[in-house]
PDB file of N, H, CA, C and O in Angstrom:
ATOM      1  N   MET A   1     -17.039  10.037 -26.028  1.00  0.00           N
ATOM      2  CA  MET A   1     -15.970   9.737 -25.102  1.00  0.00           C
ATOM      3  C   MET A   1     -16.071  10.550 -23.813  1.00  0.00           C
ATOM      4  O   MET A   1     -15.399  10.257 -22.823  1.00  0.00           O
ATOM      5  N   GLU A   2     -16.914  11.569 -23.844  1.00  0.00           N
ATOM      6  H   GLU A   2     -17.460  11.807 -24.648  1.00  0.00           H
ATOM      7  CA  GLU A   2     -17.090  12.363 -22.625  1.00  0.00           C
ATOM      8  C   GLU A   2     -17.676  11.505 -21.505  1.00  0.00           C
ATOM      9  O   GLU A   2     -17.364  11.709 -20.332  1.00  0.00           O
ATOM     10  N   ASN A   3     -18.526  10.544 -21.872  1.00  0.00           N
ATOM     11  H   ASN A   3     -18.779  10.378 -22.825  1.00  0.00           H
ATOM     12  CA  ASN A   3     -19.100   9.651 -20.860  1.00  0.00           C
ATOM     13  C   ASN A   3     -18.016   8.832 -20.165  1.00  0.00           C
ATOM     14  O   ASN A   3     -18.091   8.589 -18.961  1.00  0.00           O
ATOM     15  N   LEU A   4     -17.011   8.409 -20.924  1.00  0.00           N
ATOM     16  H   LEU A   4     -16.950   8.607 -21.902  1.00  0.00           H
ATOM     17  CA  LEU A   4     -15.916   7.635 -20.348  1.00  0.00           C
ATOM     18  C   LEU A   4     -15.160   8.458 -19.307  1.00  0.00           C
ATOM     19  O   LEU A   4     -14.735   7.932 -18.279  1.00  0.00           O
ATOM     20  N   ILE A   5     -14.999   9.741 -19.579  1.00  0.00           N
ATOM     21  H   ILE A   5     -15.344  10.169 -20.414  1.00  0.00           H
ATOM     22  CA  ILE A   5     -14.312  10.618 -18.633  1.00  0.00           C
ATOM     23  C   ILE A   5     -15.106  10.718 -17.340  1.00  0.00           C
ATOM     24  O   ILE A   5     -14.539  10.598 -16.254  1.00  0.00           O
ATOM     25  N   TRP A   6     -16.407  10.935 -17.445  1.00  0.00           N
ATOM     26  H   TRP A   6     -16.868  11.032 -18.327  1.00  0.00           H
ATOM     27  CA  TRP A   6     -17.247  11.082 -16.247  1.00  0.00           C
ATOM     28  C   TRP A   6     -17.366   9.773 -15.471  1.00  0.00           C
ATOM     29  O   TRP A   6     -17.332   9.768 -14.240  1.00  0.00           O
ATOM     30  N   ILE A   7     -17.503   8.683 -16.186  1.00  0.00           N
ATOM     31  H   ILE A   7     -17.531   8.687 -17.186  1.00  0.00           H
ATOM     32  CA  ILE A   7     -17.567   7.378 -15.503  1.00  0.00           C
ATOM     33  C   ILE A   7     -16.242   7.098 -14.795  1.00  0.00           C
ATOM     34  O   ILE A   7     -16.233   6.615 -13.663  1.00  0.00           O
ATOM     35  N   GLY A   8     -15.135   7.398 -15.452  1.00  0.00           N
ATOM     36  H   GLY A   8     -15.142   7.791 -16.372  1.00  0.00           H
ATOM     37  CA  GLY A   8     -13.820   7.222 -14.832  1.00  0.00           C
ATOM     38  C   GLY A   8     -13.657   8.089 -13.603  1.00  0.00           C
ATOM     39  O   GLY A   8     -13.063   7.660 -12.614  1.00  0.00           O
ATOM     40  N   ALA A   9     -14.181   9.316 -13.652  1.00  0.00           N
ATOM     41  H   ALA A   9     -14.664   9.665 -14.456  1.00  0.00           H
ATOM     42  CA  ALA A   9     -14.093  10.204 -12.487  1.00  0.00           C
ATOM     43  C   ALA A   9     -14.892   9.637 -11.316  1.00  0.00           C
ATOM     44  O   ALA A   9     -14.446   9.697 -10.170  1.00  0.00           O
ATOM     45  N   VAL A  10     -16.068   9.088 -11.602  1.00  0.00           N
ATOM     46  H   VAL A  10     -16.430   9.039 -12.532  1.00  0.00           H
ATOM     47  CA  VAL A  10     -16.888   8.499 -10.542  1.00  0.00           C
ATOM     48  C   VAL A  10     -16.195   7.275  -9.947  1.00  0.00           C
ATOM     49  O   VAL A  10     -16.182   7.102  -8.728  1.00  0.00           O
ATOM     50  N   VAL A  11     -15.623   6.430 -10.793  1.00  0.00           N
ATOM     51  H   VAL A  11     -15.634   6.571 -11.783  1.00  0.00           H
ATOM     52  CA  VAL A  11     -14.912   5.244 -10.316  1.00  0.00           C
ATOM     53  C   VAL A  11     -13.720   5.662  -9.455  1.00  0.00           C
ATOM     54  O   VAL A  11     -13.450   5.045  -8.424  1.00  0.00           O
ATOM     55  N   THR A  12     -13.013   6.699  -9.872  1.00  0.00           N
ATOM     56  H   THR A  12     -13.232   7.200 -10.709  1.00  0.00           H
ATOM     57  CA  THR A  12     -11.884   7.204  -9.093  1.00  0.00           C
ATOM     58  C   THR A  12     -12.337   7.707  -7.730  1.00  0.00           C
ATOM     59  O   THR A  12     -11.687   7.439  -6.720  1.00  0.00           O
ATOM     60  N   LEU A  13     -13.437   8.427  -7.695  1.00  0.00           N
ATOM     61  H   LEU A  13     -13.966   8.645  -8.516  1.00  0.00           H
ATOM     62  CA  LEU A  13     -13.945   8.941  -6.420  1.00  0.00           C
ATOM     63  C   LEU A  13     -14.394   7.811  -5.493  1.00  0.00           C
ATOM     64  O   LEU A  13     -14.211   7.896  -4.279  1.00  0.00           O
ATOM     65  N   ILE A  14     -14.975   6.761  -6.054  1.00  0.00           N
ATOM     66  H   ILE A  14     -15.123   6.692  -7.040  1.00  0.00           H
ATOM     67  CA  ILE A  14     -15.354   5.607  -5.232  1.00  0.00           C
ATOM     68  C   ILE A  14     -14.103   4.957  -4.639  1.00  0.00           C
ATOM     69  O   ILE A  14     -14.083   4.602  -3.460  1.00  0.00           O
ATOM     70  N   GLY A  15     -13.071   4.803  -5.452  1.00  0.00           N
ATOM     71  H   GLY A  15     -13.087   5.091  -6.409  1.00  0.00           H
ATOM     72  CA  GLY A  15     -11.811   4.253  -4.949  1.00  0.00           C
ATOM     73  C   GLY A  15     -11.182   5.138  -3.889  1.00  0.00           C
ATOM     74  O   GLY A  15     -10.645   4.638  -2.900  1.00  0.00           O
ATOM     75  N   LEU A  16     -11.242   6.446  -4.084  1.00  0.00           N
ATOM     76  H   LEU A  16     -11.678   6.853  -4.887  1.00  0.00           H
ATOM     77  CA  LEU A  16     -10.698   7.378  -3.103  1.00  0.00           C
ATOM     78  C   LEU A  16     -11.478   7.304  -1.795  1.00  0.00           C
ATOM     79  O   LEU A  16     -10.889   7.368  -0.717  1.00  0.00           O
ATOM     80  N   ALA A  17     -12.792   7.172  -1.884  1.00  0.00           N
ATOM     81  H   ALA A  17     -13.272   7.120  -2.760  1.00  0.00           H
ATOM     82  CA  ALA A  17     -13.611   7.019  -0.675  1.00  0.00           C
ATOM     83  C   ALA A  17     -13.229   5.732   0.063  1.00  0.00           C
ATOM     84  O   ALA A  17     -13.198   5.705   1.294  1.00  0.00           O
ATOM     85  N   GLY A  18     -12.943   4.679  -0.685  1.00  0.00           N
ATOM     86  H   GLY A  18     -12.969   4.701  -1.684  1.00  0.00           H
ATOM     87  CA  GLY A  18     -12.495   3.428  -0.065  1.00  0.00           C
ATOM     88  C   GLY A  18     -11.166   3.588   0.653  1.00  0.00           C
ATOM     89  O   GLY A  18     -10.969   3.039   1.737  1.00  0.00           O
ATOM     90  N   LEU A  19     -10.257   4.339   0.051  1.00  0.00           N
ATOM     91  H   LEU A  19     -10.417   4.785  -0.830  1.00  0.00           H
ATOM     92  CA  LEU A  19      -8.961   4.583   0.692  1.00  0.00           C
ATOM     93  C   LEU A  19      -9.128   5.388   1.982  1.00  0.00           C
ATOM     94  O   LEU A  19      -8.491   5.091   2.993  1.00  0.00           O
ATOM     95  N   ILE A  20      -9.975   6.394   1.940  1.00  0.00           N
ATOM     96  H   ILE A  20     -10.492   6.636   1.118  1.00  0.00           H
ATOM     97  CA  ILE A  20     -10.223   7.204   3.140  1.00  0.00           C
ATOM     98  C   ILE A  20     -10.867   6.347   4.224  1.00  0.00           C
ATOM     99  O   ILE A  20     -10.524   6.475   5.399  1.00  0.00           O
ATOM    100  N   TRP A  21     -11.794   5.478   3.838  1.00  0.00           N
ATOM    101  H   TRP A  21     -12.072   5.375   2.883  1.00  0.00           H
ATOM    102  CA  TRP A  21     -12.436   4.585   4.807  1.00  0.00           C
ATOM    103  C   TRP A  21     -11.398   3.678   5.466  1.00  0.00           C
ATOM    104  O   TRP A  21     -11.447   3.454   6.675  1.00  0.00           O
ATOM    105  N   CYS A  22     -10.463   3.158   4.678  1.00  0.00           N
ATOM    106  H   CYS A  22     -10.423   3.340   3.696  1.00  0.00           H
ATOM    107  CA  CYS A  22      -9.410   2.298   5.239  1.00  0.00           C
ATOM    108  C   CYS A  22      -8.547   3.067   6.229  1.00  0.00           C
ATOM    109  O   CYS A  22      -8.190   2.540   7.282  1.00  0.00           O
ATOM    110  N   ILE A  23      -8.211   4.300   5.901  1.00  0.00           N
ATOM    111  H   ILE A  23      -8.501   4.728   5.046  1.00  0.00           H
ATOM    112  CA  ILE A  23      -7.406   5.123   6.804  1.00  0.00           C
ATOM    113  C   ILE A  23      -8.141   5.343   8.118  1.00  0.00           C
ATOM    114  O   ILE A  23      -7.557   5.210   9.194  1.00  0.00           O
ATOM    115  N   LEU A  24      -9.416   5.679   8.028  1.00  0.00           N
ATOM    116  H   LEU A  24      -9.890   5.787   7.154  1.00  0.00           H
ATOM    117  CA  LEU A  24     -10.200   5.927   9.237  1.00  0.00           C
ATOM    118  C   LEU A  24     -10.354   4.667  10.080  1.00  0.00           C
ATOM    119  O   LEU A  24     -10.325   4.731  11.309  1.00  0.00           O
ATOM    120  N   LYS A  25     -10.516   3.524   9.424  1.00  0.00           N
ATOM    121  H   LYS A  25     -10.539   3.472   8.426  1.00  0.00           H
ATOM    122  CA  LYS A  25     -10.675   2.269  10.156  1.00  0.00           C
ATOM    123  C   LYS A  25      -9.400   1.932  10.941  1.00  0.00           C
ATOM    124  O   LYS A  25      -9.482   1.497  12.089  1.00  0.00           O
ATOM    125  N   VAL A  26      -8.241   2.128  10.340  1.00  0.00           N
ATOM    126  H   VAL A  26      -8.174   2.481   9.407  1.00  0.00           H
ATOM    127  CA  VAL A  26      -6.984   1.850  11.029  1.00  0.00           C
ATOM    128  C   VAL A  26      -6.750   2.864  12.148  1.00  0.00           C
ATOM    129  O   VAL A  26      -6.244   2.510  13.213  1.00  0.00           O
ATOM    130  N   GLN A  27      -7.115   4.118  11.908  1.00  0.00           N
ATOM    131  H   GLN A  27      -7.525   4.405  11.043  1.00  0.00           H
ATOM    132  CA  GLN A  27      -6.966   5.123  12.960  1.00  0.00           C
ATOM    133  C   GLN A  27      -7.812   4.769  14.175  1.00  0.00           C
ATOM    134  O   GLN A  27      -7.351   4.884  15.311  1.00  0.00           O
ATOM    135  N   ARG A  28      -9.051   4.339  13.939  1.00  0.00           N
ATOM    136  H   ARG A  28      -9.425   4.246  13.016  1.00  0.00           H
ATOM    137  CA  ARG A  28      -9.916   3.946  15.048  1.00  0.00           C
ATOM    138  C   ARG A  28      -9.324   2.760  15.808  1.00  0.00           C
ATOM    139  O   ARG A  28      -9.377   2.708  17.037  1.00  0.00           O
ATOM    140  N   ALA A  29      -8.764   1.817  15.070  1.00  0.00           N
ATOM    141  H   ALA A  29      -8.721   1.858  14.072  1.00  0.00           H
ATOM    142  CA  ALA A  29      -8.171   0.642  15.713  1.00  0.00           C
ATOM    143  C   ALA A  29      -6.961   1.052  16.565  1.00  0.00           C
ATOM    144  O   ALA A  29      -6.748   0.501  17.645  1.00  0.00           O
ATOM    145  N   ARG A  30      -6.183   2.003  16.087  1.00  0.00           N
ATOM    146  H   ARG A  30      -6.356   2.451  15.210  1.00  0.00           H
ATOM    147  CA  ARG A  30      -5.010   2.456  16.853  1.00  0.00           C
ATOM    148  C   ARG A  30      -5.430   3.209  18.109  1.00  0.00           C
ATOM    149  O   ARG A  30      -4.781   3.096  19.149  1.00  0.00           O
ATOM    150  N   LYS A  31      -6.512   3.978  18.017  1.00  0.00           N
ATOM    151  H   LYS A  31      -7.040   4.070  17.172  1.00  0.00           H
ATOM    152  CA  LYS A  31      -6.980   4.750  19.173  1.00  0.00           C
ATOM    153  C   LYS A  31      -7.601   3.867  20.248  1.00  0.00           C
ATOM    154  O   LYS A  31      -7.702   4.281  21.403  1.00  0.00           O
ATOM    155  N   GLN A  32      -8.018   2.656  19.885  1.00  0.00           N
ATOM    156  H   GLN A  32      -7.936   2.319  18.947  1.00  0.00           H
ATOM    157  CA  GLN A  32      -8.632   1.757  20.857  1.00  0.00           C
ATOM    158  C   GLN A  32      -7.612   1.200  21.841  1.00  0.00           C
ATOM    159  O   GLN A  32      -7.986   0.635  22.869  1.00  0.00           O
ATOM    160  N   GLY A  33      -6.355   1.351  21.541  1.00  0.00           N
ATOM    161  H   GLY A  33      -6.051   1.809  20.706  1.00  0.00           H
ATOM    162  CA  GLY A  33      -5.305   0.876  22.445  1.00  0.00           C
ATOM    163  C   GLY A  33      -5.202  -0.636  22.478  1.00  0.00           C
ATOM    164  O   GLY A  33      -4.957  -1.221  23.533  1.00  0.00           O
ATOM    165  N   LEU A  34      -5.383  -1.270  21.341  1.00  0.00           N
ATOM    166  H   LEU A  34      -5.582  -0.796  20.483  1.00  0.00           H
ATOM    167  CA  LEU A  34      -5.280  -2.722  21.257  1.00  0.00           C
ATOM    168  C   LEU A  34      -3.835  -3.164  21.430  1.00  0.00           C
ATOM    169  O   LEU A  34      -2.905  -2.394  21.187  1.00  0.00           O
ATOM    170  N   ASP A  35      -3.658  -4.407  21.850  1.00  0.00           N
ATOM    171  H   ASP A  35      -4.414  -5.031  22.047  1.00  0.00           H
ATOM    172  CA  ASP A  35      -2.299  -4.931  21.922  1.00  0.00           C
ATOM    173  C   ASP A  35      -1.782  -5.182  20.503  1.00  0.00           C
ATOM    174  O   ASP A  35      -2.534  -5.085  19.533  1.00  0.00           O
ATOM    175  N   ASP A  36      -0.510  -5.500  20.397  1.00  0.00           N
ATOM    176  H   ASP A  36       0.101  -5.579  21.185  1.00  0.00           H
ATOM    177  CA  ASP A  36       0.121  -5.617  19.079  1.00  0.00           C
ATOM    178  C   ASP A  36      -0.548  -6.655  18.185  1.00  0.00           C
ATOM    179  O   ASP A  36      -0.753  -6.413  16.995  1.00  0.00           O
ATOM    180  N   GLU A  37      -0.886  -7.796  18.745  1.00  0.00           N
ATOM    181  H   GLU A  37      -0.720  -7.993  19.712  1.00  0.00           H
ATOM    182  CA  GLU A  37      -1.480  -8.873  17.937  1.00  0.00           C
ATOM    183  C   GLU A  37      -2.861  -8.479  17.413  1.00  0.00           C
ATOM    184  O   GLU A  37      -3.181  -8.721  16.249  1.00  0.00           O
ATOM    185  N   ALA A  38      -3.667  -7.878  18.267  1.00  0.00           N
ATOM    186  H   ALA A  38      -3.407  -7.681  19.212  1.00  0.00           H
ATOM    187  CA  ALA A  38      -5.015  -7.466  17.854  1.00  0.00           C
ATOM    188  C   ALA A  38      -4.948  -6.349  16.814  1.00  0.00           C
ATOM    189  O   ALA A  38      -5.720  -6.340  15.856  1.00  0.00           O
ATOM    190  N   LEU A  39      -4.024  -5.412  17.007  1.00  0.00           N
ATOM    191  H   LEU A  39      -3.396  -5.419  17.785  1.00  0.00           H
ATOM    192  CA  LEU A  39      -3.863  -4.336  16.038  1.00  0.00           C
ATOM    193  C   LEU A  39      -3.382  -4.871  14.701  1.00  0.00           C
ATOM    194  O   LEU A  39      -3.840  -4.431  13.646  1.00  0.00           O
ATOM    195  N   LYS A  40      -2.470  -5.808  14.746  1.00  0.00           N
ATOM    196  H   LYS A  40      -2.098  -6.165  15.603  1.00  0.00           H
ATOM    197  CA  LYS A  40      -1.957  -6.423  13.514  1.00  0.00           C
ATOM    198  C   LYS A  40      -3.084  -7.156  12.782  1.00  0.00           C
ATOM    199  O   LYS A  40      -3.161  -7.097  11.555  1.00  0.00           O
ATOM    200  N   ALA A  41      -3.945  -7.836  13.510  1.00  0.00           N
ATOM    201  H   ALA A  41      -3.883  -7.884  14.507  1.00  0.00           H
ATOM    202  CA  ALA A  41      -5.071  -8.542  12.893  1.00  0.00           C
ATOM    203  C   ALA A  41      -6.035  -7.559  12.235  1.00  0.00           C
ATOM    204  O   ALA A  41      -6.537  -7.823  11.142  1.00  0.00           O
ATOM    205  N   GLU A  42      -6.298  -6.428  12.888  1.00  0.00           N
ATOM    206  H   GLU A  42      -5.890  -6.213  13.776  1.00  0.00           H
ATOM    207  CA  GLU A  42      -7.193  -5.415  12.313  1.00  0.00           C
ATOM    208  C   GLU A  42      -6.600  -4.829  11.042  1.00  0.00           C
ATOM    209  O   GLU A  42      -7.305  -4.628  10.053  1.00  0.00           O
ATOM    210  N   ILE A  43      -5.304  -4.555  11.074  1.00  0.00           N
ATOM    211  H   ILE A  43      -4.732  -4.718  11.878  1.00  0.00           H
ATOM    212  CA  ILE A  43      -4.652  -3.970   9.906  1.00  0.00           C
ATOM    213  C   ILE A  43      -4.636  -4.969   8.750  1.00  0.00           C
ATOM    214  O   ILE A  43      -4.810  -4.579   7.595  1.00  0.00           O
ATOM    215  N   GLN A  44      -4.430  -6.244   9.046  1.00  0.00           N
ATOM    216  H   GLN A  44      -4.288  -6.561   9.983  1.00  0.00           H
ATOM    217  CA  GLN A  44      -4.432  -7.253   7.989  1.00  0.00           C
ATOM    218  C   GLN A  44      -5.797  -7.365   7.325  1.00  0.00           C
ATOM    219  O   GLN A  44      -5.876  -7.646   6.129  1.00  0.00           O
ATOM    220  N   LYS A  45      -6.871  -7.151   8.075  1.00  0.00           N
ATOM    221  H   LYS A  45      -6.806  -6.923   9.047  1.00  0.00           H
ATOM    222  CA  LYS A  45      -8.209  -7.177   7.480  1.00  0.00           C
ATOM    223  C   LYS A  45      -8.394  -6.033   6.496  1.00  0.00           C
ATOM    224  O   LYS A  45      -9.098  -6.174   5.496  1.00  0.00           O
ATOM    225  N   VAL A  46      -7.761  -4.903   6.780  1.00  0.00           N
ATOM    226  H   VAL A  46      -7.189  -4.789   7.592  1.00  0.00           H
ATOM    227  CA  VAL A  46      -7.961  -3.709   5.961  1.00  0.00           C
ATOM    228  C   VAL A  46      -7.063  -3.708   4.722  1.00  0.00           C
ATOM    229  O   VAL A  46      -7.366  -3.023   3.745  1.00  0.00           O
ATOM    230  N   VAL A  47      -5.970  -4.461   4.750  1.00  0.00           N
ATOM    231  H   VAL A  47      -5.724  -5.017   5.544  1.00  0.00           H
ATOM    232  CA  VAL A  47      -5.002  -4.421   3.654  1.00  0.00           C
ATOM    233  C   VAL A  47      -5.642  -4.811   2.316  1.00  0.00           C
ATOM    234  O   VAL A  47      -5.407  -4.143   1.309  1.00  0.00           O
ATOM    235  N   ALA A  48      -6.427  -5.858   2.289  1.00  0.00           N
ATOM    236  H   ALA A  48      -6.618  -6.401   3.106  1.00  0.00           H
ATOM    237  CA  ALA A  48      -7.050  -6.290   1.035  1.00  0.00           C
ATOM    238  C   ALA A  48      -8.013  -5.230   0.506  1.00  0.00           C
ATOM    239  O   ALA A  48      -8.043  -4.955  -0.693  1.00  0.00           O
ATOM    240  N   LEU A  49      -8.786  -4.645   1.391  1.00  0.00           N
ATOM    241  H   LEU A  49      -8.761  -4.868   2.366  1.00  0.00           H
ATOM    242  CA  LEU A  49      -9.705  -3.586   0.965  1.00  0.00           C
ATOM    243  C   LEU A  49      -8.938  -2.358   0.484  1.00  0.00           C
ATOM    244  O   LEU A  49      -9.352  -1.690  -0.463  1.00  0.00           O
ATOM    245  N   ASN A  50      -7.834  -2.072   1.132  1.00  0.00           N
ATOM    246  H   ASN A  50      -7.498  -2.615   1.902  1.00  0.00           H
ATOM    247  CA  ASN A  50      -7.003  -0.943   0.734  1.00  0.00           C
ATOM    248  C   ASN A  50      -6.449  -1.143  -0.678  1.00  0.00           C
ATOM    249  O   ASN A  50      -6.482  -0.228  -1.501  1.00  0.00           O
ATOM    250  N   LEU A  51      -5.949  -2.324  -0.943  1.00  0.00           N
ATOM    251  H   LEU A  51      -5.922  -3.067  -0.274  1.00  0.00           H
ATOM    252  CA  LEU A  51      -5.413  -2.603  -2.280  1.00  0.00           C
ATOM    253  C   LEU A  51      -6.514  -2.572  -3.336  1.00  0.00           C
ATOM    254  O   LEU A  51      -6.296  -2.094  -4.450  1.00  0.00           O
ATOM    255  N   GLY A  52      -7.687  -3.078  -2.989  1.00  0.00           N
ATOM    256  H   GLY A  52      -7.863  -3.467  -2.085  1.00  0.00           H
ATOM    257  CA  GLY A  52      -8.817  -3.032  -3.922  1.00  0.00           C
ATOM    258  C   GLY A  52      -9.237  -1.606  -4.228  1.00  0.00           C
ATOM    259  O   GLY A  52      -9.516  -1.274  -5.380  1.00  0.00           O
ATOM    260  N   ALA A  53      -9.284  -0.760  -3.207  1.00  0.00           N
ATOM    261  H   ALA A  53      -9.057  -1.029  -2.271  1.00  0.00           H
ATOM    262  CA  ALA A  53      -9.648   0.640  -3.411  1.00  0.00           C
ATOM    263  C   ALA A  53      -8.590   1.359  -4.246  1.00  0.00           C
ATOM    264  O   ALA A  53      -8.922   2.188  -5.093  1.00  0.00           O
ATOM    265  N   LEU A  54      -7.330   1.044  -4.009  1.00  0.00           N
ATOM    266  H   LEU A  54      -7.061   0.371  -3.320  1.00  0.00           H
ATOM    267  CA  LEU A  54      -6.251   1.640  -4.796  1.00  0.00           C
ATOM    268  C   LEU A  54      -6.355   1.215  -6.258  1.00  0.00           C
ATOM    269  O   LEU A  54      -6.184   2.035  -7.160  1.00  0.00           O
ATOM    270  N   LEU A  55      -6.630  -0.051  -6.488  1.00  0.00           N
ATOM    271  H   LEU A  55      -6.769  -0.718  -5.755  1.00  0.00           H
ATOM    272  CA  LEU A  55      -6.803  -0.543  -7.856  1.00  0.00           C
ATOM    273  C   LEU A  55      -7.992   0.131  -8.527  1.00  0.00           C
ATOM    274  O   LEU A  55      -7.909   0.515  -9.694  1.00  0.00           O
ATOM    275  N   LEU A  56      -9.083   0.277  -7.809  1.00  0.00           N
ATOM    276  H   LEU A  56      -9.150  -0.034  -6.861  1.00  0.00           H
ATOM    277  CA  LEU A  56     -10.269   0.910  -8.363  1.00  0.00           C
ATOM    278  C   LEU A  56      -9.994   2.359  -8.746  1.00  0.00           C
ATOM    279  O   LEU A  56     -10.415   2.809  -9.812  1.00  0.00           O
ATOM    280  N   SER A  57      -9.302   3.080  -7.901  1.00  0.00           N
ATOM    281  H   SER A  57      -8.959   2.715  -7.035  1.00  0.00           H
ATOM    282  CA  SER A  57      -8.993   4.471  -8.233  1.00  0.00           C
ATOM    283  C   SER A  57      -8.027   4.559  -9.415  1.00  0.00           C
ATOM    284  O   SER A  57      -8.141   5.471 -10.234  1.00  0.00           O
ATOM    285  N   ALA A  58      -7.086   3.634  -9.514  1.00  0.00           N
ATOM    286  H   ALA A  58      -6.993   2.893  -8.848  1.00  0.00           H
ATOM    287  CA  ALA A  58      -6.158   3.633 -10.650  1.00  0.00           C
ATOM    288  C   ALA A  58      -6.887   3.323 -11.955  1.00  0.00           C
ATOM    289  O   ALA A  58      -6.609   3.936 -12.986  1.00  0.00           O
ATOM    290  N   ILE A  59      -7.811   2.380 -11.911  1.00  0.00           N
ATOM    291  H   ILE A  59      -8.037   1.882 -11.073  1.00  0.00           H
ATOM    292  CA  ILE A  59      -8.591   2.052 -13.105  1.00  0.00           C
ATOM    293  C   ILE A  59      -9.426   3.261 -13.523  1.00  0.00           C
ATOM    294  O   ILE A  59      -9.532   3.568 -14.710  1.00  0.00           O
ATOM    295  N   GLY A  60     -10.018   3.945 -12.544  1.00  0.00           N
ATOM    296  H   GLY A  60      -9.932   3.695 -11.579  1.00  0.00           H
ATOM    297  CA  GLY A  60     -10.795   5.143 -12.853  1.00  0.00           C
ATOM    298  C   GLY A  60      -9.943   6.221 -13.507  1.00  0.00           C
ATOM    299  O   GLY A  60     -10.374   6.864 -14.464  1.00  0.00           O
ATOM    300  N   LEU A  61      -8.735   6.418 -12.993  1.00  0.00           N
ATOM    301  H   LEU A  61      -8.385   5.895 -12.216  1.00  0.00           H
ATOM    302  CA  LEU A  61      -7.848   7.416 -13.595  1.00  0.00           C
ATOM    303  C   LEU A  61      -7.437   7.012 -15.008  1.00  0.00           C
ATOM    304  O   LEU A  61      -7.303   7.865 -15.886  1.00  0.00           O
ATOM    305  N   MET A  62      -7.237   5.710 -15.229  1.00  0.00           N
ATOM    306  H   MET A  62      -7.346   5.018 -14.516  1.00  0.00           H
ATOM    307  CA  MET A  62      -6.920   5.248 -16.581  1.00  0.00           C
ATOM    308  C   MET A  62      -8.083   5.506 -17.530  1.00  0.00           C
ATOM    309  O   MET A  62      -7.876   5.878 -18.685  1.00  0.00           O
ATOM    310  N   MET A  63      -9.305   5.308 -17.044  1.00  0.00           N
ATOM    311  H   MET A  63      -9.474   5.006 -16.105  1.00  0.00           H
ATOM    312  CA  MET A  63     -10.484   5.583 -17.871  1.00  0.00           C
ATOM    313  C   MET A  63     -10.557   7.061 -18.242  1.00  0.00           C
ATOM    314  O   MET A  63     -10.905   7.404 -19.371  1.00  0.00           O
ATOM    315  N   VAL A  64     -10.230   7.927 -17.297  1.00  0.00           N
ATOM    316  H   VAL A  64      -9.947   7.648 -16.379  1.00  0.00           H
ATOM    317  CA  VAL A  64     -10.239   9.369 -17.575  1.00  0.00           C
ATOM    318  C   VAL A  64      -9.198   9.705 -18.627  1.00  0.00           C
ATOM    319  O   VAL A  64      -9.483  10.450 -19.565  1.00  0.00           O
ATOM    320  N   VAL A  65      -7.999   9.168 -18.484  1.00  0.00           N
ATOM    321  H   VAL A  65      -7.767   8.563 -17.722  1.00  0.00           H
ATOM    322  CA  VAL A  65      -6.930   9.469 -19.444  1.00  0.00           C
ATOM    323  C   VAL A  65      -7.284   8.959 -20.837  1.00  0.00           C
ATOM    324  O   VAL A  65      -7.068   9.655 -21.829  1.00  0.00           O
ATOM    325  N   VAL A  66      -7.825   7.748 -20.912  1.00  0.00           N
ATOM    326  H   VAL A  66      -8.001   7.183 -20.106  1.00  0.00           H
ATOM    327  CA  VAL A  66      -8.215   7.187 -22.211  1.00  0.00           C
ATOM    328  C   VAL A  66      -9.334   8.025 -22.828  1.00  0.00           C
ATOM    329  O   VAL A  66      -9.326   8.281 -24.033  1.00  0.00           O
ATOM    330  N   GLY A  67     -10.288   8.449 -22.014  1.00  0.00           N
ATOM    331  H   GLY A  67     -10.294   8.242 -21.036  1.00  0.00           H
ATOM    332  CA  GLY A  67     -11.350   9.311 -22.511  1.00  0.00           C
ATOM    333  C   GLY A  67     -10.841  10.630 -23.044  1.00  0.00           C
ATOM    334  O   GLY A  67     -11.326  11.122 -24.063  1.00  0.00           O
ATOM    335  N   ILE A  68      -9.858  11.212 -22.356  1.00  0.00           N
ATOM    336  H   ILE A  68      -9.464  10.813 -21.528  1.00  0.00           H
ATOM    337  CA  ILE A  68      -9.280  12.462 -22.821  1.00  0.00           C
ATOM    338  C   ILE A  68      -8.501  12.260 -24.123  1.00  0.00           C
ATOM    339  O   ILE A  68      -8.583  13.076 -25.040  1.00  0.00           O
ATOM    340  N   LEU A  69      -7.745  11.159 -24.188  1.00  0.00           N
ATOM    341  H   LEU A  69      -7.679  10.496 -23.443  1.00  0.00           H
ATOM    342  CA  LEU A  69      -6.952  10.895 -25.397  1.00  0.00           C
ATOM    343  C   LEU A  69      -7.839  10.627 -26.615  1.00  0.00           C
ATOM    344  O   LEU A  69      -7.479  10.982 -27.737  1.00  0.00           O
ATOM    345  N   LEU A  70      -8.984  10.010 -26.396  1.00  0.00           N
ATOM    346  H   LEU A  70      -9.277   9.722 -25.485  1.00  0.00           H
ATOM    347  CA  LEU A  70      -9.873   9.688 -27.512  1.00  0.00           C
ATOM    348  C   LEU A  70     -10.784  10.848 -27.908  1.00  0.00           C
ATOM    349  O   LEU A  70     -11.448  10.794 -28.943  1.00  0.00           O
ATOM    350  N   SER A  71     -10.816  11.891 -27.090  1.00  0.00           N
ATOM    351  H   SER A  71     -10.277  11.935 -26.249  1.00  0.00           H
ATOM    352  CA  SER A  71     -11.675  13.044 -27.409  1.00  0.00           C
ATOM    353  C   SER A  71     -11.068  13.877 -28.513  1.00  0.00           C
ATOM    354  O   SER A  71     -11.648  14.886 -28.915  1.00  0.00           O
TER     355      SER A  71
END
């Protein structure tokens, strides 16, 4: 079960990296000084990736917890 813990930690880190990437992408879009419509379009593109990264990190954390409980 130790492998499940490590795999879950890696999956969590990948999800966390995705969340950080989404934050940086929106920050760059805000700094570009886009008008409201263009900024809204950029943010809408990132929302799906943000939710996917959040789901991935949650699944990774669940894998870690299950691995710990089964150890």
